[in-house]
CHARMM-style PDB file with segment names, atoms N, HN, CA, C and O in Angstrom:
ATOM      1  N   MET     1     -21.282 -50.652 -16.448  1.00  0.00      PROA
ATOM      2  CA  MET     1     -21.115 -49.749 -18.280  1.00  0.00      PROA
ATOM      3  C   MET     1     -19.822 -49.294 -17.944  1.00  0.00      PROA
ATOM      4  O   MET     1     -18.840 -49.735 -18.540  1.00  0.00      PROA
ATOM      5  N   SER     2     -19.706 -48.265 -16.843  1.00  0.00      PROA
ATOM      6  HN  SER     2     -20.503 -47.907 -16.358  1.00  0.00      PROA
ATOM      7  CA  SER     2     -18.830 -47.216 -15.841  1.00  0.00      PROA
ATOM      8  C   SER     2     -18.051 -48.336 -16.163  1.00  0.00      PROA
ATOM      9  O   SER     2     -17.717 -48.550 -17.329  1.00  0.00      PROA
ATOM     10  N   LEU     3     -17.499 -49.605 -14.558  1.00  0.00      PROA
ATOM     11  HN  LEU     3     -17.771 -49.432 -13.611  1.00  0.00      PROA
ATOM     12  CA  LEU     3     -16.561 -50.104 -15.322  1.00  0.00      PROA
ATOM     13  C   LEU     3     -15.700 -51.139 -16.040  1.00  0.00      PROA
ATOM     14  O   LEU     3     -14.579 -51.494 -15.677  1.00  0.00      PROA
ATOM     15  N   LEU     4     -16.089 -51.393 -16.660  1.00  0.00      PROA
ATOM     16  HN  LEU     4     -17.000 -51.105 -16.955  1.00  0.00      PROA
ATOM     17  CA  LEU     4     -15.635 -52.029 -18.228  1.00  0.00      PROA
ATOM     18  C   LEU     4     -14.828 -50.451 -18.845  1.00  0.00      PROA
ATOM     19  O   LEU     4     -13.679 -50.166 -19.180  1.00  0.00      PROA
ATOM     20  N   LEU     5     -15.999 -49.769 -18.773  1.00  0.00      PROA
ATOM     21  HN  LEU     5     -16.933 -50.000 -18.501  1.00  0.00      PROA
ATOM     22  CA  LEU     5     -14.782 -48.569 -20.123  1.00  0.00      PROA
ATOM     23  C   LEU     5     -13.857 -47.915 -19.437  1.00  0.00      PROA
ATOM     24  O   LEU     5     -13.329 -46.914 -19.921  1.00  0.00      PROA
ATOM     25  N   LEU     6     -13.457 -48.484 -17.948  1.00  0.00      PROA
ATOM     26  HN  LEU     6     -13.886 -49.297 -17.555  1.00  0.00      PROA
ATOM     27  CA  LEU     6     -12.875 -47.489 -17.067  1.00  0.00      PROA
ATOM     28  C   LEU     6     -11.371 -47.854 -16.758  1.00  0.00      PROA
ATOM     29  O   LEU     6     -10.330 -47.225 -16.571  1.00  0.00      PROA
ATOM     30  N   ARG     7     -11.890 -49.600 -16.809  1.00  0.00      PROA
ATOM     31  HN  ARG     7     -12.736 -50.111 -16.961  1.00  0.00      PROA
ATOM     32  CA  ARG     7     -10.575 -50.877 -17.389  1.00  0.00      PROA
ATOM     33  C   ARG     7     -10.658 -50.606 -18.788  1.00  0.00      PROA
ATOM     34  O   ARG     7     -11.082 -51.761 -18.831  1.00  0.00      PROA
ATOM     35  N   LYS     8     -10.672 -50.189 -20.072  1.00  0.00      PROA
ATOM     36  HN  LYS     8     -10.328 -49.250 -20.037  1.00  0.00      PROA
ATOM     37  CA  LYS     8     -10.044 -50.467 -21.056  1.00  0.00      PROA
ATOM     38  C   LYS     8      -9.517 -49.371 -21.339  1.00  0.00      PROA
ATOM     39  O   LYS     8      -8.510 -49.347 -22.046  1.00  0.00      PROA
ATOM     40  N   THR     9     -10.256 -47.885 -20.701  1.00  0.00      PROA
ATOM     41  HN  THR     9     -11.074 -47.905 -20.127  1.00  0.00      PROA
ATOM     42  CA  THR     9      -9.108 -46.343 -20.073  1.00  0.00      PROA
ATOM     43  C   THR     9      -7.639 -46.788 -19.864  1.00  0.00      PROA
ATOM     44  O   THR     9      -6.674 -46.308 -20.458  1.00  0.00      PROA
ATOM     45  N   LEU    10      -7.595 -48.120 -18.612  1.00  0.00      PROA
ATOM     46  HN  LEU    10      -8.379 -48.510 -18.129  1.00  0.00      PROA
ATOM     47  CA  LEU    10      -6.461 -48.222 -18.160  1.00  0.00      PROA
ATOM     48  C   LEU    10      -5.724 -49.208 -18.957  1.00  0.00      PROA
ATOM     49  O   LEU    10      -4.644 -48.679 -19.218  1.00  0.00      PROA
ATOM     50  N   GLU    11      -5.762 -50.111 -19.354  1.00  0.00      PROA
ATOM     51  HN  GLU    11      -6.639 -50.542 -19.141  1.00  0.00      PROA
ATOM     52  CA  GLU    11      -5.665 -50.465 -20.134  1.00  0.00      PROA
ATOM     53  C   GLU    11      -5.085 -50.059 -21.281  1.00  0.00      PROA
ATOM     54  O   GLU    11      -3.975 -50.487 -21.596  1.00  0.00      PROA
ATOM     55  N   LEU    12      -5.444 -49.598 -21.685  1.00  0.00      PROA
ATOM     56  HN  LEU    12      -6.347 -49.251 -21.430  1.00  0.00      PROA
ATOM     57  CA  LEU    12      -5.420 -47.826 -23.031  1.00  0.00      PROA
ATOM     58  C   LEU    12      -3.331 -47.928 -22.714  1.00  0.00      PROA
ATOM     59  O   LEU    12      -2.244 -48.325 -23.133  1.00  0.00      PROA
ATOM     60  N   GLN    13      -4.283 -47.009 -21.374  1.00  0.00      PROA
ATOM     61  HN  GLN    13      -5.166 -46.687 -21.034  1.00  0.00      PROA
ATOM     62  CA  GLN    13      -2.755 -46.260 -21.254  1.00  0.00      PROA
ATOM     63  C   GLN    13      -2.154 -46.997 -20.722  1.00  0.00      PROA
ATOM     64  O   GLN    13      -1.460 -46.156 -20.150  1.00  0.00      PROA
ATOM     65  N   ALA    14      -1.469 -48.632 -20.096  1.00  0.00      PROA
ATOM     66  HN  ALA    14      -2.032 -49.315 -20.560  1.00  0.00      PROA
ATOM     67  CA  ALA    14      -0.744 -48.650 -20.124  1.00  0.00      PROA
ATOM     68  C   ALA    14      -0.079 -49.277 -21.492  1.00  0.00      PROA
ATOM     69  O   ALA    14       0.991 -48.695 -21.672  1.00  0.00      PROA
ATOM     70  N   ALA    15      -0.316 -50.234 -22.505  1.00  0.00      PROA
ATOM     71  HN  ALA    15      -1.186 -50.706 -22.359  1.00  0.00      PROA
ATOM     72  CA  ALA    15      -0.040 -50.031 -23.551  1.00  0.00      PROA
ATOM     73  C   ALA    15       0.664 -48.098 -24.196  1.00  0.00      PROA
ATOM     74  O   ALA    15       1.713 -47.738 -24.730  1.00  0.00      PROA
ATOM     75  N   ASN    16      -0.027 -47.695 -23.953  1.00  0.00      PROA
ATOM     76  HN  ASN    16      -0.879 -47.987 -23.519  1.00  0.00      PROA
ATOM     77  CA  ASN    16       0.557 -46.704 -24.489  1.00  0.00      PROA
ATOM     78  C   ASN    16       1.581 -46.303 -23.618  1.00  0.00      PROA
ATOM     79  O   ASN    16       2.307 -45.537 -24.252  1.00  0.00      PROA
ATOM     80  N   ILE    17       2.250 -46.543 -21.743  1.00  0.00      PROA
ATOM     81  HN  ILE    17       1.660 -47.165 -21.228  1.00  0.00      PROA
ATOM     82  CA  ILE    17       3.092 -46.066 -21.616  1.00  0.00      PROA
ATOM     83  C   ILE    17       4.709 -47.344 -22.040  1.00  0.00      PROA
ATOM     84  O   ILE    17       5.915 -47.454 -21.820  1.00  0.00      PROA
ATOM     85  N   THR    18       3.765 -47.913 -22.630  1.00  0.00      PROA
ATOM     86  HN  THR    18       2.786 -47.824 -22.810  1.00  0.00      PROA
ATOM     87  CA  THR    18       4.825 -49.028 -22.014  1.00  0.00      PROA
ATOM     88  C   THR    18       5.854 -49.138 -23.731  1.00  0.00      PROA
ATOM     89  O   THR    18       6.889 -49.736 -24.026  1.00  0.00      PROA
ATOM     90  N   GLY    19       4.418 -47.761 -24.932  1.00  0.00      PROA
ATOM     91  HN  GLY    19       3.577 -47.275 -24.693  1.00  0.00      PROA
ATOM     92  CA  GLY    19       5.117 -47.719 -25.933  1.00  0.00      PROA
ATOM     93  C   GLY    19       6.126 -47.036 -25.940  1.00  0.00      PROA
ATOM     94  O   GLY    19       7.029 -46.707 -26.709  1.00  0.00      PROA
ATOM     95  N   LEU    20       5.792 -46.879 -24.903  1.00  0.00      PROA
ATOM     96  HN  LEU    20       5.059 -47.146 -24.277  1.00  0.00      PROA
ATOM     97  CA  LEU    20       7.062 -44.708 -24.536  1.00  0.00      PROA
ATOM     98  C   LEU    20       7.771 -45.096 -23.995  1.00  0.00      PROA
ATOM     99  O   LEU    20       8.699 -44.371 -24.353  1.00  0.00      PROA
ATOM    100  N   VAL    21       8.265 -45.889 -23.166  1.00  0.00      PROA
ATOM    101  HN  VAL    21       7.510 -46.477 -22.875  1.00  0.00      PROA
ATOM    102  CA  VAL    21       9.384 -47.019 -22.719  1.00  0.00      PROA
ATOM    103  C   VAL    21       9.829 -47.818 -23.787  1.00  0.00      PROA
ATOM    104  O   VAL    21      11.052 -47.713 -23.889  1.00  0.00      PROA
ATOM    105  N   GLN    22       9.259 -48.700 -24.765  1.00  0.00      PROA
ATOM    106  HN  GLN    22       8.266 -48.785 -24.682  1.00  0.00      PROA
ATOM    107  CA  GLN    22       9.956 -48.883 -26.032  1.00  0.00      PROA
ATOM    108  C   GLN    22      10.955 -47.896 -26.273  1.00  0.00      PROA
ATOM    109  O   GLN    22      12.156 -47.897 -26.001  1.00  0.00      PROA
ATOM    110  N   SER    23      10.180 -46.999 -26.871  1.00  0.00      PROA
ATOM    111  HN  SER    23       9.204 -46.999 -27.092  1.00  0.00      PROA
ATOM    112  CA  SER    23      10.772 -46.619 -27.727  1.00  0.00      PROA
ATOM    113  C   SER    23      12.535 -45.833 -27.570  1.00  0.00      PROA
ATOM    114  O   SER    23      13.586 -45.735 -28.204  1.00  0.00      PROA
ATOM    115  N   ALA    24      11.762 -45.324 -25.963  1.00  0.00      PROA
ATOM    116  HN  ALA    24      10.909 -45.403 -25.448  1.00  0.00      PROA
ATOM    117  CA  ALA    24      12.771 -43.727 -25.126  1.00  0.00      PROA
ATOM    118  C   ALA    24      14.730 -44.428 -25.950  1.00  0.00      PROA
ATOM    119  O   ALA    24      15.456 -45.420 -25.871  1.00  0.00      PROA
ATOM    120  N   ALA    25      14.718 -43.911 -26.214  1.00  0.00      PROA
ATOM    121  HN  ALA    25      14.128 -43.106 -26.278  1.00  0.00      PROA
ATOM    122  CA  ALA    25      16.172 -44.041 -26.821  1.00  0.00      PROA
ATOM    123  C   ALA    25      17.269 -43.772 -25.028  1.00  0.00      PROA
ATOM    124  O   ALA    25      17.377 -42.893 -24.173  1.00  0.00      PROA
ATOM    125  N   PRO    26      17.975 -45.471 -25.362  1.00  0.00      PROA
ATOM    126  CA  PRO    26      19.246 -45.627 -24.106  1.00  0.00      PROA
ATOM    127  C   PRO    26      19.934 -44.169 -24.567  1.00  0.00      PROA
ATOM    128  O   PRO    26      20.015 -43.333 -25.467  1.00  0.00      PROA
ATOM    129  N   ALA    27      20.399 -44.579 -23.099  1.00  0.00      PROA
ATOM    130  HN  ALA    27      20.333 -45.258 -22.368  1.00  0.00      PROA
ATOM    131  CA  ALA    27      21.349 -43.767 -22.871  1.00  0.00      PROA
ATOM    132  C   ALA    27      22.772 -44.010 -24.112  1.00  0.00      PROA
ATOM    133  O   ALA    27      23.272 -45.109 -24.351  1.00  0.00      PROA
ATOM    134  N   SER    28      23.154 -42.836 -24.686  1.00  0.00      PROA
ATOM    135  HN  SER    28      22.748 -41.943 -24.493  1.00  0.00      PROA
ATOM    136  CA  SER    28      24.583 -43.750 -25.784  1.00  0.00      PROA
ATOM    137  C   SER    28      25.843 -43.288 -25.028  1.00  0.00      PROA
ATOM    138  O   SER    28      25.372 -42.841 -23.982  1.00  0.00      PROA
ATOM    139  N   ALA    29      26.908 -43.172 -24.980  1.00  0.00      PROA
ATOM    140  HN  ALA    29      27.292 -43.535 -25.829  1.00  0.00      PROA
ATOM    141  CA  ALA    29      27.920 -43.127 -24.831  1.00  0.00      PROA
ATOM    142  C   ALA    29      28.054 -42.137 -24.978  1.00  0.00      PROA
ATOM    143  O   ALA    29      27.024 -41.712 -25.500  1.00  0.00      PROA
ATOM    144  N   PRO    30      29.180 -40.896 -24.758  1.00  0.00      PROA
ATOM    145  CA  PRO    30      29.649 -39.484 -24.961  1.00  0.00      PROA
ATOM    146  C   PRO    30      31.164 -40.244 -26.473  1.00  0.00      PROA
ATOM    147  O   PRO    30      31.919 -41.194 -26.267  1.00  0.00      PROA
ATOM    148  N   SER    31      31.111 -39.545 -27.550  1.00  0.00      PROA
ATOM    149  HN  SER    31      30.497 -38.773 -27.717  1.00  0.00      PROA
ATOM    150  CA  SER    31      32.284 -40.631 -28.229  1.00  0.00      PROA
ATOM    151  C   SER    31      32.693 -38.876 -28.628  1.00  0.00      PROA
ATOM    152  O   SER    31      32.233 -38.122 -29.486  1.00  0.00      PROA
ATOM    153  N   ASN    32      33.453 -38.739 -27.871  1.00  0.00      PROA
ATOM    154  HN  ASN    32      33.826 -39.351 -27.174  1.00  0.00      PROA
ATOM    155  CA  ASN    32      34.874 -37.984 -27.284  1.00  0.00      PROA
ATOM    156  C   ASN    32      36.286 -38.377 -27.421  1.00  0.00      PROA
ATOM    157  O   ASN    32      36.662 -39.096 -26.495  1.00  0.00      PROA
ATOM    158  N   PRO    33      36.913 -38.188 -28.051  1.00  0.00      PROA
ATOM    159  CA  PRO    33      38.431 -39.074 -28.398  1.00  0.00      PROA
ATOM    160  C   PRO    33      38.665 -38.630 -27.432  1.00  0.00      PROA
ATOM    161  O   PRO    33      38.626 -37.608 -26.746  1.00  0.00      PROA
ATOM    162  N   PRO    34      39.259 -40.833 -27.540  1.00  0.00      PROA
ATOM    163  CA  PRO    34      39.580 -41.616 -27.057  1.00  0.00      PROA
ATOM    164  C   PRO    34      41.078 -40.816 -25.540  1.00  0.00      PROA
ATOM    165  O   PRO    34      41.385 -41.343 -24.471  1.00  0.00      PROA
ATOM    166  N   HSD    35      41.524 -39.710 -26.043  1.00  0.00      PROA
ATOM    167  HN  HSD    35      41.275 -39.281 -26.911  1.00  0.00      PROA
ATOM    168  CA  HSD    35      42.869 -38.987 -25.226  1.00  0.00      PROA
ATOM    169  C   HSD    35      42.207 -37.454 -24.251  1.00  0.00      PROA
ATOM    170  O   HSD    35      42.610 -36.652 -23.408  1.00  0.00      PROA
ATOM    171  N   LEU    36      41.382 -37.654 -24.784  1.00  0.00      PROA
ATOM    172  HN  LEU    36      41.055 -38.305 -25.469  1.00  0.00      PROA
ATOM    173  CA  LEU    36      40.381 -36.171 -24.428  1.00  0.00      PROA
ATOM    174  C   LEU    36      40.245 -36.386 -21.882  1.00  0.00      PROA
ATOM    175  O   LEU    36      39.614 -37.127 -21.127  1.00  0.00      PROA
ATOM    176  N   GLY    37      40.872 -35.670 -21.761  1.00  0.00      PROA
ATOM    177  HN  GLY    37      41.384 -35.068 -22.374  1.00  0.00      PROA
ATOM    178  CA  GLY    37      40.715 -35.460 -20.613  1.00  0.00      PROA
ATOM    179  C   GLY    37      41.809 -36.472 -20.201  1.00  0.00      PROA
ATOM    180  O   GLY    37      41.498 -36.706 -19.033  1.00  0.00      PROA
ATOM    181  N   ASN    38      42.439 -36.895 -20.359  1.00  0.00      PROA
ATOM    182  HN  ASN    38      42.691 -36.706 -21.308  1.00  0.00      PROA
ATOM    183  CA  ASN    38      44.611 -38.033 -19.893  1.00  0.00      PROA
ATOM    184  C   ASN    38      44.850 -37.361 -19.080  1.00  0.00      PROA
ATOM    185  O   ASN    38      44.999 -37.767 -17.927  1.00  0.00      PROA
ATOM    186  N   HSD    39      44.949 -36.241 -19.397  1.00  0.00      PROA
ATOM    187  HN  HSD    39      44.828 -35.912 -20.333  1.00  0.00      PROA
ATOM    188  CA  HSD    39      46.214 -34.972 -18.282  1.00  0.00      PROA
ATOM    189  C   HSD    39      45.977 -33.378 -18.707  1.00  0.00      PROA
ATOM    190  O   HSD    39      45.605 -32.644 -19.622  1.00  0.00      PROA
ATOM    191  N   ILE    40      46.454 -33.406 -17.411  1.00  0.00      PROA
ATOM    192  HN  ILE    40      46.757 -34.003 -16.668  1.00  0.00      PROA
ATOM    193  CA  ILE    40      46.101 -32.583 -17.126  1.00  0.00      PROA
ATOM    194  C   ILE    40      47.508 -31.707 -16.820  1.00  0.00      PROA
ATOM    195  O   ILE    40      48.459 -32.171 -16.191  1.00  0.00      PROA
ATOM    196  N   ASP    41      47.444 -30.137 -17.478  1.00  0.00      PROA
ATOM    197  HN  ASP    41      46.671 -29.760 -17.989  1.00  0.00      PROA
ATOM    198  CA  ASP    41      48.138 -29.466 -17.126  1.00  0.00      PROA
ATOM    199  C   ASP    41      48.044 -27.625 -15.876  1.00  0.00      PROA
ATOM    200  O   ASP    41      47.779 -26.426 -15.970  1.00  0.00      PROA
ATOM    201  N   VAL    42      48.261 -28.142 -15.378  1.00  0.00      PROA
ATOM    202  HN  VAL    42      48.476 -29.115 -15.302  1.00  0.00      PROA
ATOM    203  CA  VAL    42      48.090 -27.235 -13.790  1.00  0.00      PROA
ATOM    204  C   VAL    42      49.814 -26.794 -13.689  1.00  0.00      PROA
ATOM    205  O   VAL    42      50.229 -26.892 -12.535  1.00  0.00      PROA
ATOM    206  N   MET    43      50.567 -26.460 -14.420  1.00  0.00      PROA
ATOM    207  HN  MET    43      50.229 -26.380 -15.358  1.00  0.00      PROA
ATOM    208  CA  MET    43      51.340 -24.938 -14.336  1.00  0.00      PROA
ATOM    209  C   MET    43      50.748 -23.705 -14.856  1.00  0.00      PROA
ATOM    210  O   MET    43      50.233 -23.642 -15.972  1.00  0.00      PROA
ATOM    211  N   ALA    44      50.848 -22.441 -13.802  1.00  0.00      PROA
ATOM    212  HN  ALA    44      51.266 -22.491 -12.895  1.00  0.00      PROA
ATOM    213  CA  ALA    44      49.619 -21.072 -14.540  1.00  0.00      PROA
ATOM    214  C   ALA    44      51.222 -20.380 -14.499  1.00  0.00      PROA
ATOM    215  OT1 ALA    44      51.407 -19.228 -14.892  1.00  0.00      PROA
TER     216      ALA     44
END
């Protein structure tokens, strides 16, 4: 009986982890203007 309970618990944990991984938002590209960082002013 305890092995069946352990097996069921592991299955539930695997399902929860799968759900969390799928719901995690993928990293999106930063929404900076396209001209940002193209030129560096080095005059001091």
